[in-house]
C-alpha positions in Angstrom: -19.1 133.2 200.9 -16.1 132.3 203.0 -16.1 129.1 205.4 -16.8 129.1 209.1 -13.2 128.6 209.6 -12.2 131.7 207.7 -15.0 133.9 209.1 -14.0 132.6 212.8 -10.4 133.0 212.0 -10.7 136.5 210.7 -12.7 138.0 213.5 -12.2 141.5 214.5 -11.8 141.7 218.1 -15.6 143.9 218.0 -17.0 141.0 216.4 -15.3 138.6 218.9 -16.8 140.4 221.9 -20.4 140.5 220.3 -20.1 136.3 220.0 -19.1 136.2 223.2 -22.2 138.4 224.2 -24.7 136.3 222.0 -23.0 132.9 223.7 -23.9 134.2 227.3 -27.4 135.2 226.0 -27.9 131.9 224.6 -26.8 130.0 227.9 -28.9 132.1 230.0 -32.1 131.5 227.7 -31.1 128.0 227.8 -31.5 127.8 231.6 -34.5 130.3 231.9 -36.5 129.4 228.7 -40.0 130.3 229.2 -42.3 129.6 226.0 -44.9 132.1 226.6 -45.8 133.7 223.4 -46.6 137.2 225.1 -42.7 137.4 226.5 -41.4 136.5 222.9 -44.0 138.8 221.0 -43.2 141.9 223.5 -39.6 141.1 222.6 -40.3 141.1 218.8 -42.5 144.3 219.1 -39.6 146.4 221.2 -37.1 144.9 218.5 -39.1 146.5 215.8 -39.6 149.7 217.3 -36.1 150.2 218.9 -34.4 148.4 215.8 -36.1 151.2 213.4 -35.1 153.8 215.6 -31.6 152.7 215.5 -31.4 152.2 211.9 -32.5 155.8 211.2 -30.1 157.2 213.7 -27.4 155.1 212.1 -27.9 155.7 208.6 -28.8 159.6 208.5 -26.6 162.4 209.5 -25.9 166.1 208.6 -23.2 164.6 206.4 -25.7 162.2 204.5 -26.5 158.8 204.3 -24.1 155.8 205.8 -25.1 152.7 203.8 -24.9 149.6 206.3 -24.5 145.9 205.0 -27.3 143.4 205.9 -25.5 142.0 209.1 -25.2 145.3 210.7 -29.1 145.7 210.0 -29.7 142.6 211.4 -27.7 143.3 214.4 -29.6 146.7 215.0 -32.8 144.5 215.4 -31.3 141.6 217.1 -29.9 143.3 220.0 -33.0 144.9 221.2 -34.8 141.3 221.1 -32.1 139.9 223.0 -32.0 142.7 225.7 -35.6 142.7 226.1 -36.2 138.8 226.3 -33.2 138.4 228.5 -34.7 140.9 231.0 -38.2 139.3 231.0 -36.4 136.0 231.4 -34.3 137.0 234.3 -36.8 139.1 236.3 -37.1 138.0 239.7 -34.4 135.0 239.1 -31.9 136.8 241.4 -29.4 137.8 239.0 -26.7 140.4 239.9 -26.4 142.7 236.7 -26.3 139.8 234.1 -25.1 137.2 236.4 -27.1 134.3 237.4 -27.5 133.5 241.1 -26.0 129.9 240.4 -22.2 129.5 240.4 -22.7 126.4 237.9 -24.9 128.6 235.4 -22.0 131.2 235.5 -19.3 128.4 235.1 -21.3 126.9 231.9 -21.4 130.4 230.4 -17.9 131.3 231.4 -16.6 128.0 229.9 -18.6 128.3 226.7 -17.3 131.7 225.9 -13.8 130.1 226.8 -14.3 127.3 224.1 -15.1 129.9 221.8 -12.2 132.2 222.3 -9.8 129.0 222.3 -11.2 127.8 219.3 -10.8 131.5 217.6 -7.4 131.6 218.6 -6.6 127.9 217.3 -7.7 128.9 213.7 -6.0 132.1 213.8 -2.8 130.4 214.8 -3.4 127.5 211.8 -1.9 128.7 208.5 
């Protein structure tokens, strides 16, 4: 298993973008967190339904079955969970698209993503 340093220094552009999405999600959920079980159970249920549909649609085709690794399968279920919980948490919170109404909250999210990107770049530059 590769170290965190190795993992981060070899991230593809696509995976780097996915990590930026995850950071934005975590920052916003931290600001709007709601411990209501119904919200999280609904998100889990949607994740199971949509994740299964995504799994079926990505694995099977007219040319055969595509083998996905465990992290790809995990992401197929994680993304609908994140989308549904994010939507529930920011409902009526004044968001514009995915951006919170507060400049402070946007700055925290942008700074967190910026710090991550700087870290990745620094790790790539080190031999």
